[in-house]
N, C-alpha and C positions, 0 to 999 in steps of 0.2 A: 830696383822695383822689380824685376821678374826673378829674383829668387824670393823676394816676399810674396808673388802670388801662388806658386804651387802651396806654401803651408796654408794660404789664406782659403785655397779650395779644399784641402784636408781637412780643415777645420769644419766648412760648411756641409762637406761630404759625410763628415762622421756625427756632426749635428744633425744632417737632415734622416741619416740612417737611424739617429736614435728616436727623432721625431715619428720616424714612421714605424719603429719598434714600439714605441707606446699606443700610438694610434691603434696598431695593429692589435696589442692587447687587451686595450680599450674596446673595440669592435670583436674581440673574441668573449670577453667579460659579457657585452650587450648580448651575442649572439647567445653563451651559455645561459644567461639570465632568461630570453626569450624561449629559447629552445625548454626551460624549466617551466615555464609558464606554458606554453604549448602542450606539455606532456600532461601539464595538470588541467587544463582545460579539456584534452581528449579524454582524460580519466573522468572526467564530470560529466563529457558530454555521454560518454559510455554506462556512467551509473544512471544519466536521466533517461537515456533510453529503455534501460534495465527495469527500471520505473513504470515508464508509458508502457513498455510492453505487460508487465504485472497487473496495473491499472486496467489497460486494455482486455487483458484474459477476465478480470474480474467482473469488469461492465458488461461482456460479452456473457460469461456465468449468469450474473444478475439478470439480464436482457431473457435470456432461456429462461429463467426461472421464471420471470413475469409473465411470460407468454406460457409456461406451463400452468402457472396457477391461474390463467385467465381461462384457460381451457378447463382446467377441475372445475372453478366456479360455473362455466357455461354448462357442463355437463350435470353439475349437481342440480343448478336451475331446471334443467330439463326434464331431471329426475323427481324434482318437486311438484314440476306440473304436472307431470302423468299422476301422480299419486295423489295430489290432492284433492281432485274430484272423487276419490273415494273415502274420503273422510268425512264423518260427520261437520256437520255446520258448524257447530262449536269448534271442534278441533281444525276446522280449514280456516277459522279465525286466528286461532292460536299461534298457529304456524305460519300465516301471513303476518301476524304482528312479530313474530321470533325472528323472520325474514327480514323484515321492515328495519328489526332492531339491528340486526347483522350487518345491514347495510350502512348503518349508522355508525361505524367505530371511527375513536378520534385517535389524533396521536399520541395524546396522554397512553390511551390504554395500547396502542401500539408498540410505544417504548416500553410500557410494562410487560407485555406479552413478549418482546425481544428479549427484555432483561432476564426472565422467567427461563426464556430457553437456553440462553448464553449459560445461566447458572446451572442448569439442569446438564448442559453439553459439558461444561467444565467439572462436574462432579461426576459425572458417568467417566470423564479422562482420569479421574484423578481414582476412581474405585478400578478401573484399569489396569492403571499402574501399581496399586496397592499390593506390596507382597502378602502372600498368604500368614495371616495374623493368627498368633496362638491367643486362645481367651483370656479376656482380661480377668482381673482377680475380682471376686465380688466385692461388689459397691462401687469400683472405680467405671466410670462412663468416657467413652470414646470424644476426643475433642470436638466440639461444634463448628462446622465453617461458617465463617462472616457472610 
């Protein structure tokens, strides 16, 4: 019986070592998987922070531009109020009507204005990028932009 016991211990010790090794490899694989997930999340967090900063800067710029435009409007209203009394009664009514119409701007009108400004801006950028062109042959017209 005593010679049988050491062999049984060897078997169980070897078996235990194999189980520990398997568990360790499993834990290593889980660690690696979690590390990859953590790195991915850190990368996404960094990207989100970059977007946040970009949107914050855009928001801040728009806020400044809005205050600037409000100040311009205030000053122009002051100029109109100063000049208005010097106009004839008929012209005063025309100017007051024009001012009231200007205050009644609608969202579709704003969208149309913004679209026109974007198109003009894009056109000016394209023109700035254009290389010096040789004159077109007679009868040929430059391509039109959509």
